[in-house]
Structures are given as C-alpha cells and as structure tokens.
MDAnalysis code that builds the backbone (N, CA, C; Angstrom):
import MDAnalysis as mda
import numpy as np

u = mda.Universe.empty(339, n_residues=113, atom_resindex=np.repeat(np.arange(113), 3), trajectory=True)
u.add_TopologyAttr("name", ["N", "CA", "C"] * 113)
u.add_TopologyAttr("resid", np.arange(1, 114))
u.add_TopologyAttr("resname", ["UNK", "UNK", "UNK", "UNK", "UNK", "UNK", "UNK", "UNK", "UNK", "UNK", "UNK", "UNK", "UNK", "UNK", "UNK", "UNK", "UNK", "UNK", "UNK", "UNK", "UNK", "UNK", "UNK", "UNK", "UNK", "UNK", "UNK", "UNK", "UNK", "UNK", "UNK", "UNK", "UNK", "UNK", "UNK", "UNK", "UNK", "UNK", "UNK", "UNK", "UNK", "UNK", "UNK", "UNK", "UNK", "UNK", "UNK", "UNK", "UNK", "UNK", "UNK", "UNK", "UNK", "UNK", "UNK", "UNK", "UNK", "UNK", "UNK", "UNK", "UNK", "UNK", "UNK", "UNK", "UNK", "UNK", "UNK", "UNK", "UNK", "UNK", "UNK", "UNK", "UNK", "UNK", "UNK", "UNK", "UNK", "UNK", "UNK", "UNK", "UNK", "UNK", "UNK", "UNK", "UNK", "UNK", "UNK", "UNK", "UNK", "UNK", "UNK", "UNK", "UNK", "UNK", "UNK", "UNK", "UNK", "UNK", "UNK", "UNK", "UNK", "UNK", "UNK", "UNK", "UNK", "UNK", "UNK", "UNK", "UNK", "UNK", "UNK", "UNK", "UNK"])
u.atoms.positions = np.array([
    [124.319, 74.706, 122.806],
    [124.060, 75.477, 124.002],
    [124.686, 76.874, 123.902],
    [125.886, 76.925, 123.348],
    [126.585, 78.203, 123.206],
    [125.837, 79.150, 122.257],
    [125.230, 78.581, 121.217],
    [124.469, 79.401, 120.276],
    [123.268, 80.022, 120.973],
    [122.608, 79.258, 121.835],
    [121.462, 79.796, 122.572],
    [121.874, 80.924, 123.512],
    [123.026, 80.786, 124.130],
    [123.520, 81.848, 125.021],
    [123.801, 83.113, 124.219],
    [124.436, 82.960, 123.073],
    [124.709, 84.125, 122.221],
    [123.413, 84.759, 121.717],
    [122.442, 83.932, 121.397],
    [121.154, 84.444, 120.943],
    [120.449, 85.227, 122.050],
    [120.480, 84.707, 123.260],
    [119.863, 85.414, 124.393],
    [120.597, 86.724, 124.699],
    [121.908, 86.707, 124.607],
    [122.682, 87.929, 124.829],
    [122.347, 88.957, 123.753],
    [122.218, 88.508, 122.509],
    [121.856, 89.428, 121.428],
    [120.454, 89.991, 121.623],
    [119.531, 89.168, 122.109],
    [118.169, 89.643, 122.368],
    [118.158, 90.689, 123.481],
    [118.950, 90.469, 124.521],
    [119.055, 91.459, 125.601],
    [119.663, 92.750, 125.064],
    [120.674, 92.618, 124.210],
    [121.304, 93.808, 123.627],
    [120.310, 94.576, 122.755],
    [119.490, 93.883, 121.997],
    [118.469, 94.537, 121.167],
    [117.472, 95.258, 122.059],
    [117.032, 94.607, 123.129],
    [116.047, 95.207, 124.029],
    [116.609, 96.448, 124.718],
    [117.846, 96.368, 125.192],
    [118.481, 97.509, 125.857],
    [118.678, 98.663, 124.870],
    [119.139, 98.352, 123.682],
    [119.375, 99.391, 122.680],
    [118.078, 100.076, 122.272],
    [117.010, 99.302, 122.101],
    [115.719, 99.891, 121.749],
    [115.168, 100.736, 122.888],
    [115.510, 100.375, 124.114],
    [115.055, 101.161, 125.265],
    [115.791, 102.492, 125.368],
    [117.027, 102.527, 124.925],
    [117.854, 103.732, 125.035],
    [117.526, 104.747, 123.944],
    [117.260, 104.284, 122.740],
    [117.047, 105.188, 121.606],
    [115.563, 105.539, 121.452],
    [115.234, 106.816, 121.420],
    [113.818, 107.196, 121.300],
    [113.223, 106.949, 119.914],
    [114.024, 106.827, 118.888],
    [113.521, 106.610, 117.539],
    [113.298, 105.149, 117.201],
    [113.554, 104.270, 118.158],
    [113.399, 102.833, 117.948],
    [112.473, 102.304, 119.037],
    [111.471, 101.528, 118.636],
    [110.571, 100.942, 119.638],
    [110.433, 99.452, 119.387],
    [110.220, 98.745, 120.478],
    [110.083, 97.292, 120.427],
    [108.968, 96.915, 121.394],
    [108.148, 95.938, 121.020],
    [106.966, 95.608, 121.808],
    [107.266, 94.780, 123.050],
    [108.258, 93.927, 123.011],
    [108.534, 93.095, 124.182],
    [109.764, 92.240, 123.991],
    [109.958, 91.351, 124.948],
    [111.144, 90.497, 124.941],
    [111.076, 89.489, 123.798],
    [109.891, 88.975, 123.511],
    [109.744, 88.042, 122.388],
    [110.088, 88.696, 121.063],
    [109.684, 89.940, 120.930],
    [110.030, 90.682, 119.719],
    [111.531, 90.913, 119.645],
    [112.168, 91.177, 120.787],
    [113.621, 91.361, 120.812],
    [114.333, 90.093, 120.369],
    [113.814, 88.947, 120.787],
    [114.395, 87.673, 120.362],
    [114.226, 87.479, 118.853],
    [113.046, 87.828, 118.337],
    [112.813, 87.720, 116.899],
    [113.716, 88.675, 116.125],
    [113.906, 89.887, 116.637],
    [114.787, 90.854, 115.980],
    [116.217, 90.330, 115.963],
    [116.662, 89.729, 117.059],
    [118.023, 89.187, 117.111],
    [118.213, 88.093, 116.068],
    [117.222, 87.223, 115.911],
    [117.325, 86.132, 114.932],
    [117.293, 86.686, 113.510],
    [116.311, 87.544, 113.223],
    [116.156, 88.067, 111.861],
    [117.339, 88.955, 111.476],
    [117.793, 89.796, 112.408],
    [118.939, 90.657, 112.107],
    [120.195, 89.827, 111.848],
    [120.362, 88.748, 112.598],
    [121.489, 87.846, 112.342],
    [121.409, 87.211, 110.968],
    [120.201, 86.786, 110.571],
    [120.027, 86.196, 109.244],
    [120.224, 87.224, 108.138],
    [119.697, 88.421, 108.345],
    [119.861, 89.481, 107.337],
    [121.336, 89.834, 107.189],
    [122.049, 89.946, 108.305],
    [123.476, 90.270, 108.233],
    [124.289, 89.149, 107.603],
    [123.828, 87.912, 107.738],
    [124.546, 86.781, 107.167],
    [124.240, 86.585, 105.687],
    [122.968, 86.764, 105.302],
    [122.558, 86.433, 103.944],
    [122.445, 87.636, 103.012],
    [121.852, 88.731, 103.477],
    [121.531, 89.859, 102.606],
    [122.673, 90.872, 102.531],
    [123.291, 91.155, 103.659],
    [124.309, 92.205, 103.699],
    [125.487, 91.960, 102.750],
    [126.029, 90.735, 102.656],
    [127.126, 90.538, 101.694],
    [126.698, 90.770, 100.248],
    [125.468, 90.384, 99.913],
    [124.973, 90.599, 98.552],
    [124.839, 92.094, 98.277],
    [124.263, 92.833, 99.235],
    [124.147, 94.281, 99.073],
    [125.512, 94.943, 98.971],
    [126.458, 94.447, 99.754],
    [127.800, 95.021, 99.727],
    [128.443, 94.835, 98.351],
    [128.283, 93.655, 97.777],
    [128.873, 93.399, 96.451],
    [128.159, 94.219, 95.376],
    [126.831, 94.320, 95.471],
    [126.085, 95.090, 94.474],
    [126.412, 96.582, 94.527],
    [126.742, 97.078, 95.706],
    [127.034, 98.504, 95.859],
    [128.536, 98.784, 95.923],
    [129.347, 97.829, 95.521],
    [130.799, 97.991, 95.605],
    [131.321, 99.208, 94.854],
    [130.844, 99.512, 93.637],
    [131.350, 100.720, 92.969],
    [131.049, 102.007, 93.748],
    [129.845, 102.111, 94.292],
    [129.501, 103.290, 95.103],
    [130.352, 103.323, 96.361],
    [130.566, 102.144, 96.938],
    [131.374, 102.056, 98.149],
    [132.813, 102.502, 97.890],
    [133.353, 102.141, 96.752],
    [134.720, 102.554, 96.416],
    [134.778, 104.068, 96.216],
    [133.778, 104.610, 95.523],
    [133.754, 106.058, 95.284],
    [133.626, 106.862, 96.573],
    [132.902, 106.322, 97.549],
    [132.708, 107.043, 98.811],
    [133.722, 106.626, 99.871],
    [134.727, 105.883, 99.464],
    [135.792, 105.417, 100.366],
    [135.247, 104.610, 101.541],
    [134.221, 103.808, 101.268],
    [133.672, 102.909, 102.275],
    [132.542, 103.473, 103.112],
    [132.234, 104.747, 102.944],
    [131.181, 105.350, 103.768],
    [129.791, 104.840, 103.413],
    [129.603, 104.336, 102.201],
    [128.297, 103.808, 101.807],
    [127.961, 102.532, 102.573],
    [128.954, 101.909, 103.206],
    [128.709, 100.735, 104.027],
    [127.717, 101.057, 105.140],
    [127.783, 102.282, 105.679],
    [126.838, 102.674, 106.724],
    [125.403, 102.672, 106.197],
    [125.216, 103.069, 104.969],
    [123.881, 103.042, 104.364],
    [123.400, 101.597, 104.229],
    [124.279, 100.699, 103.825],
    [123.924, 99.285, 103.700],
    [123.527, 98.722, 105.060],
    [124.261, 99.076, 106.105],
    [123.937, 98.609, 107.451],
    [122.580, 99.154, 107.885],
    [122.327, 100.421, 107.625],
    [121.036, 101.012, 107.953],
    [119.898, 100.349, 107.203],
    [120.128, 100.017, 105.935],
    [119.105, 99.331, 105.148],
    [118.822, 97.931, 105.696],
    [119.840, 97.272, 106.219],
    [119.631, 95.955, 106.828],
    [118.767, 96.065, 108.082],
    [118.985, 97.095, 108.881],
    [118.150, 97.312, 110.066],
    [116.729, 97.665, 109.642],
    [116.581, 98.495, 108.614],
    [115.252, 98.838, 108.105],
    [114.530, 97.592, 107.574],
    [115.252, 96.715, 106.882],
    [114.659, 95.474, 106.394],
    [114.191, 94.608, 107.560],
    [114.986, 94.545, 108.614],
    [114.592, 93.792, 109.797],
    [113.339, 94.387, 110.427],
    [113.263, 95.708, 110.485],
    [112.071, 96.355, 111.036],
    [110.851, 96.076, 110.168],
    [111.050, 95.952, 108.876],
    [109.944, 95.650, 107.975],
    [109.475, 94.198, 108.146],
    [110.418, 93.288, 108.426],
    [110.091, 91.870, 108.542],
    [109.516, 91.480, 109.900],
    [109.915, 92.152, 110.957],
    [109.504, 91.770, 112.310],
    [108.406, 92.704, 112.804],
    [107.205, 92.183, 113.001],
    [106.150, 93.035, 113.554],
    [106.451, 93.364, 115.013],
    [106.207, 94.596, 115.393],
    [106.485, 95.027, 116.761],
    [107.823, 95.714, 116.923],
    [108.608, 95.776, 115.863],
    [109.899, 96.460, 115.871],
    [109.810, 97.614, 114.890],
    [109.926, 98.834, 115.398],
    [109.740, 100.019, 114.568],
    [110.956, 100.933, 114.669],
    [111.407, 101.416, 113.518],
    [112.528, 102.349, 113.441],
    [112.017, 103.592, 112.714],
    [112.303, 104.777, 113.269],
    [111.747, 106.030, 112.744],
    [112.359, 106.460, 111.408],
    [113.507, 105.967, 111.050],
    [114.131, 106.364, 109.792],
    [115.527, 105.784, 109.664],
    [116.187, 106.139, 108.569],
    [117.507, 105.587, 108.289],
    [118.553, 106.034, 109.314],
    [118.471, 107.280, 109.760],
    [119.438, 107.745, 110.768],
    [119.261, 107.019, 112.095],
    [117.995, 106.756, 112.466],
    [117.767, 105.979, 113.689],
    [118.222, 104.538, 113.504],
    [118.100, 104.009, 112.297],
    [118.589, 102.662, 112.027],
    [120.107, 102.600, 112.168],
    [120.790, 103.637, 111.679],
    [122.249, 103.701, 111.845],
    [122.635, 103.829, 113.312],
    [121.909, 104.668, 114.052],
    [122.175, 104.820, 115.483],
    [121.923, 103.503, 116.209],
    [120.844, 102.820, 115.833],
    [120.533, 101.522, 116.447],
    [121.656, 100.528, 116.192],
    [122.148, 100.471, 114.969],
    [123.221, 99.535, 114.628],
    [124.495, 99.854, 115.414],
    [124.823, 101.133, 115.527],
    [126.027, 101.518, 116.269],
    [125.939, 101.213, 117.747],
    [124.835, 101.603, 118.367],
    [124.662, 101.353, 119.801],
    [124.532, 99.857, 120.065],
    [123.843, 99.145, 119.174],
    [123.698, 97.701, 119.341],
    [125.055, 96.998, 119.313],
    [125.934, 97.418, 118.431],
    [127.248, 96.778, 118.380],
    [128.041, 97.020, 119.656],
    [127.924, 98.210, 120.228],
    [128.622, 98.513, 121.483],
    [128.043, 97.703, 122.644],
    [126.720, 97.694, 122.770],
    [126.071, 96.955, 123.857],
    [126.331, 95.461, 123.718],
    [126.242, 94.955, 122.500],
    [126.478, 93.529, 122.271],
    [127.921, 93.151, 122.603],
    [128.873, 93.980, 122.225],
    [130.280, 93.696, 122.549],
    [130.497, 93.688, 124.056],
    [129.869, 94.620, 124.759],
    [129.993, 94.671, 126.215],
    [129.412, 93.402, 126.853],
    [128.219, 93.012, 126.433],
    [127.587, 91.826, 127.010],
    [128.324, 90.544, 126.645],
    [128.834, 90.453, 125.429],
    [129.622, 89.277, 125.037],
    [130.913, 89.220, 125.858],
    [131.491, 90.367, 126.153],
    [132.690, 90.418, 126.990],
    [132.425, 89.930, 128.403],
    [131.256, 90.249, 128.930],
    [130.886, 89.760, 130.269],
    [130.704, 88.257, 130.273],
    [130.225, 87.701, 129.180],
    [129.982, 86.261, 129.087],
    [131.291, 85.480, 129.083],
    [132.339, 86.043, 128.569],
    [133.628, 85.340, 128.447],
    [134.429, 85.336, 129.735],
    [134.067, 86.152, 130.688],
    [134.841, 86.196, 131.935],
    [134.578, 84.932, 132.750],
    [135.629, 84.426, 133.448],
    [135.485, 83.191, 134.227],
    [134.656, 83.363, 135.467],
])
C-alpha cells in the first residue's frame, strides 16, 4: 500500500513539474503515472551503470558530469514513454531539478500526522 502511495505522489509530482516547465509536455495523468514508473526504473537500473561507465569523466569534472547522466536518464524516459516530451538536455536537467524539489515537498506532506 505504501508503494502505491509513493507512486501516486511521484505521478502528481511529474504532472505538476511538467505543467510548470514550458520545455516539457505531458499528455495526461496516465502518462504521468507511466513516467513515474519508467523514471523510477531507469534511475534504479540504468543510472548506476551509466555512472560507473562515466566515472573517469566524472572524476575529471569533479562530479559535474553527473548532471549530464541525470539529463540522459530523463531523455531516455521521454524516449520510452509516449506522450512525454522534453525539448532538450537543458530542459531535462531542469525537469529533474524541479521534480526533485516538488517530490520532496509532496513526500514531506505525506509524512505529517
């Protein structure tokens, strides 16, 4: 039950974030739910592999290349989910940043008694 609540909160956060950013569009609530699931899977399965493969570049850039990896994960999600469109890598980075803030806020509201 708790996983479903977190999934719904993440879907709301995706929908709100896509509504705020002009470079990101989403077709509806069902698409937001699909984006939340796929982005969670991409962050769990693909992102660690990309991080390890790009570790030398990441060390040379003092960790700043991590932002590129995060943007690529959002771009991959946009490629996998029909109805979710991102205008470019910078919008993907903005989406990831705003999404983390909105998601943290909504998760914080869920924990209050």
